[in-house]
Structures are given as C-alpha cells and as structure tokens.
LUMSE-100050 format. One record per residue (C-alpha): z, y, x; residue number from 1. Coordinates in pm, 1 decimal, padded with zeros to 6 digits. Layout:
Z, Y, X, NUM $
...
This chain:
10777.0, 08767.2, 12253.9, 1 $
10641.3, 08976.1, 11968.5, 2 $
10676.7, 09352.5, 11972.0, 3 $
10935.3, 09546.3, 11770.9, 4 $
10648.7, 09615.9, 11529.8, 5 $
10627.9, 09247.5, 11430.6, 6 $
11004.9, 09211.2, 11409.1, 7 $
11026.4, 09525.3, 11194.9, 8 $
10745.6, 09402.9, 10968.6, 9 $
10926.6, 09071.4, 10926.5, 10 $
11244.4, 09256.9, 10833.1, 11 $
11040.5, 09469.1, 10593.2, 12 $
10905.7, 09151.4, 10431.4, 13 $
11263.0, 09035.3, 10369.4, 14 $
11335.0, 09385.0, 10237.2, 15 $
11035.2, 09361.4, 10004.4, 16 $
11174.5, 09039.2, 09865.2, 17 $
11513.5, 09203.0, 09809.6, 18 $
11407.9, 09552.2, 09706.3, 19 $
11193.3, 09423.4, 09423.6, 20 $
11523.9, 09321.2, 09270.4, 21 $
11719.0, 09639.0, 09345.9, 22 $
11726.5, 09983.7, 09188.6, 23 $
11537.9, 10238.2, 09399.6, 24 $
11859.8, 10413.9, 09506.5, 25 $
11982.6, 10095.1, 09673.0, 26 $
11650.7, 09980.0, 09817.9, 27 $
11606.9, 10232.7, 10100.8, 28 $
11941.5, 10172.9, 10279.0, 29 $
11901.1, 09798.3, 10233.7, 30 $
11548.7, 09810.8, 10377.0, 31 $
11666.6, 10009.8, 10679.1, 32 $
11951.6, 09764.4, 10742.3, 33 $
11717.8, 09464.1, 10713.8, 34 $
11473.8, 09613.5, 10964.2, 35 $
11764.0, 09677.2, 11202.8, 36 $
11886.3, 09319.6, 11154.4, 37 $
11539.7, 09183.7, 11230.3, 38 $
11551.9, 09358.5, 11569.1, 39 $
11914.7, 09279.3, 11663.0, 40 $
11840.6, 08987.6, 11898.9, 41 $
11651.3, 09225.9, 12126.0, 42 $
11976.5, 09406.6, 12202.6, 43 $
11963.0, 09192.3, 12515.0, 44 $
11719.7, 09452.8, 12650.2, 45 $
12028.6, 09663.0, 12716.8, 46 $
12059.4, 09456.6, 13034.6, 47 $
11785.1, 09685.7, 13170.3, 48 $
12059.7, 09927.7, 13271.8, 49 $
12135.8, 09676.8, 13550.7, 50 $
11770.8, 09653.9, 13652.1, 51 $
11462.7, 09463.3, 13551.4, 52 $
11579.1, 09139.5, 13714.5, 53 $
11900.7, 09144.9, 13510.5, 54 $
11701.7, 09194.1, 13191.4, 55 $
11465.9, 08907.6, 13274.7, 56 $
11765.7, 08676.4, 13334.8, 57 $
11951.5, 08789.4, 13022.8, 58 $
11660.1, 08816.5, 12777.8, 59 $
11622.7, 08526.8, 12536.3, 60 $
11976.1, 08411.4, 12602.1, 61 $
12258.2, 08386.6, 12350.2, 62 $
12142.3, 08698.5, 12162.7, 63 $
11844.9, 08488.5, 12052.1, 64 $
12054.7, 08237.4, 11861.5, 65 $
12172.2, 08155.4, 11512.0, 66 $
12530.5, 08215.9, 11625.3, 67 $
12455.7, 08569.0, 11740.4, 68 $
12253.4, 08654.2, 11429.0, 69 $
12529.9, 08525.1, 11200.4, 70 $
12793.6, 08723.9, 11387.5, 71 $
12598.1, 09045.0, 11448.1, 72 $
12483.7, 09081.7, 11088.1, 73 $
12835.3, 09055.0, 10944.6, 74 $
12936.7, 09416.4, 11026.4, 75 $
12613.1, 09539.5, 10866.1, 76 $
12697.8, 09334.3, 10557.0, 77 $
13025.0, 09522.6, 10521.5, 78 $
12832.5, 09850.3, 10541.7, 79 $
12616.3, 09734.5, 10250.1, 80 $
12900.4, 09582.3, 10046.7, 81 $
12885.6, 09847.9, 09772.5, 82 $
12512.1, 09803.4, 09727.7, 83 $
12489.5, 09423.6, 09734.3, 84 $
12828.5, 09268.4, 09787.7, 85 $
12924.2, 09126.2, 10127.4, 86 $
12797.2, 08770.9, 10080.7, 87 $
12460.0, 08872.9, 09934.5, 88 $
12414.8, 09143.0, 10199.4, 89 $
12505.9, 08902.4, 10479.1, 90 $
12259.0, 08639.3, 10355.7, 91 $
11975.2, 08891.6, 10345.2, 92 $
12065.9, 09040.3, 10683.2, 93 $
12095.8, 08696.4, 10842.0, 94 $
11757.7, 08601.5, 10694.5, 95 $
11605.9, 08913.7, 10849.8, 96 $
11768.9, 08831.4, 11183.7, 97 $
11640.3, 08475.3, 11166.6, 98 $
11284.8, 08605.4, 11126.4, 99 $
11321.8, 08741.8, 11478.7, 100 $
11406.6, 08399.0, 11614.3, 101 $
11126.0, 08231.4, 11421.1, 102 $
10868.4, 08479.0, 11550.7, 103 $
10992.7, 08438.2, 11907.2, 104 $
10953.8, 08061.0, 11873.4, 105 $
10582.7, 08113.2, 11807.4, 106 $
10492.1, 08326.2, 12108.3, 107 $
10340.4, 08215.0, 12437.5, 108 $
10636.6, 08183.4, 12675.2, 109 $
10548.9, 08118.8, 13038.5, 110 $
10859.0, 08267.4, 13201.3, 111 $
11119.3, 08007.3, 13296.1, 112 $
11340.2, 07909.6, 13136.4, 113 $
11100.8, 07860.7, 12846.4, 114 $
11244.9, 07909.3, 12499.5, 115 $
11590.2, 08021.7, 12395.4, 116 $
11916.8, 07861.8, 12278.1, 117 $
11834.0, 07869.6, 11905.3, 118 $
12148.0, 07681.3, 11795.6, 119 $
12397.9, 07843.6, 12034.7, 120 $
12703.9, 07807.7, 12031.8, 121 $
12656.3, 07460.2, 11885.3, 122 $
12403.8, 07363.0, 12151.8, 123 $
12279.0, 07529.0, 12471.3, 124 $
11942.4, 07347.8, 12440.7, 125 $
11646.3, 07585.4, 12457.9, 126 $
11377.0, 07567.1, 12190.8, 127 $
11014.8, 07677.2, 12179.1, 128 $
10746.1, 07581.2, 11928.0, 129 $
10459.6, 07363.1, 12038.7, 130 $
10216.1, 07594.7, 11858.2, 131 $
10179.1, 07964.6, 11925.3, 132 $
10058.0, 08243.2, 11699.8, 133 $
10120.1, 08533.7, 11933.7, 134 $
09993.6, 08586.1, 12289.5, 135 $
10310.1, 08760.1, 12408.8, 136 $
10363.2, 09095.6, 12570.0, 137 $
10356.6, 09235.4, 12918.9, 138 $
10708.7, 09372.4, 12966.5, 139 $
10615.5, 09542.4, 13293.4, 140 $
10334.4, 09762.1, 13153.6, 141 $
10397.8, 09887.5, 12801.1, 142 $
10051.3, 10034.6, 12742.5, 143 $
09832.3, 09743.2, 12845.6, 144 $
09539.4, 09549.1, 12707.3, 145 $
09762.7, 09243.0, 12665.2, 146 $
10012.7, 09439.6, 12454.9, 147 $
09731.7, 09578.5, 12241.7, 148 $
09609.0, 09222.6, 12188.0, 149 $
09962.3, 09120.9, 12085.5, 150 $
09990.9, 09411.0, 11841.7, 151 $
09655.3, 09328.7, 11682.3, 152 $
09757.6, 08962.7, 11645.3, 153 $
10083.0, 09069.2, 11477.4, 154 $
09903.4, 09296.7, 11234.4, 155 $
09651.2, 09022.4, 11156.3, 156 $
09935.2, 08789.8, 11059.8, 157 $
10152.4, 09040.5, 10871.4, 158 $
09925.1, 09278.1, 10684.7, 159 $
09783.4, 09009.9, 10452.4, 160 $
10138.2, 08920.5, 10343.8, 161 $
10204.5, 09256.5, 10175.4, 162 $
09961.4, 09223.2, 09882.8, 163 $
10081.8, 08867.4, 09830.3, 164 $
10446.3, 08976.3, 09819.6, 165 $
10379.4, 09244.1, 09562.2, 166 $
10150.7, 09032.9, 09349.4, 167 $
10366.6, 08722.0, 09321.6, 168 $
10719.0, 08864.1, 09307.2, 169 $
10873.5, 08962.3, 08977.1, 170 $
10990.4, 09320.2, 08936.4, 171 $
11351.4, 09230.5, 08860.4, 172 $
11567.4, 08923.3, 08877.8, 173 $
11866.8, 08893.2, 08644.5, 174 $
12198.5, 08976.1, 08803.2, 175 $
12073.0, 09140.2, 09123.1, 176 $
12125.7, 09494.3, 09007.4, 177 $
12448.2, 09432.4, 08818.3, 178 $
12661.5, 09614.3, 09079.6, 179 $
C-alpha cells in the first residue's frame, strides 16, 4: 500500500481541482477535508490497538471499499455544506476517498488475501490491479530502505502532476463560487 504521503497528495490533487474554482476563504477548509477523505480507508489501522495480527487481518477489508468511502465521507460533506453544498461536497470528498482505493489497487500486494473488496457491500470479491506502480511498504519497520523506495516512487508519480494541474485548469468555473 502507498504511504499516507501518496494518499494525501492524491487528496490534494482533488483539492487543487476544486480550489481553483473556489474563493480563497473556502479553499483551505475544503482542501483539509479532501486530504482527510483521501486517508479515511486507512482508519482500519486502528485495529493495531488489538495487536499487529489483528491489524494485518483487518487491513484492506471493508474500509477499503466504495461502500465505506461513500458512507464515511457523508458526515464530512455536512461539515462543508455551507462552503459547497452537501451534494457537491460529498462528490468531491468521495472522489478524494476513491483515490485511496485506486492507489492501493496499484501497489505490490503479496500478503494474502491479495487485494481488497472494492465493491463491498455489493460484492465481497477482492480486487487488485495486474500492473503495479508502487513497490509497497514495510509495515513492520517504518524507517526502512523499502519505505524510502516507496516514498520516492510516490513522489516521482505525483510531483509532475502539480504543474500540469495549474497550467491546464481554468481559474474559475461559472457557478462554483455562487454560494
């Protein structure tokens, strides 16, 4: 799985898409919420309180699913309702949460069961992409060569996207800042 850095950068990319269409006063809280939403599926790390084995069993379970992302981002959407409206906020937050799932699909996953239930609760089938962009992390040793390699791979994929986002996106879109 990618690090929180990659998930946060993905959320920030969604925020860049949205904030280019928002007044500056609304952009910062929206950006923070989108970065949080992009990291929500990793709430399953809370299973660590029951030990490492519990976390390994629980990680990449139902929290890594479209159903969880859709449900977990709804309360955040109500927090942002004055800035964006509930439906617009929920769509952006869900998009940020889905970036987490898409990134996790593209990581080397050797720990059984491979993949995660992307379409839960509609289907318990586990999915994993046949191509990988990220080498994955070592969850046992945080400061390791493998994790450094993962972080460098993430930065190599994400940093080039920032100039492209700011070059190709218009400054304002009609109707987005009407609230």
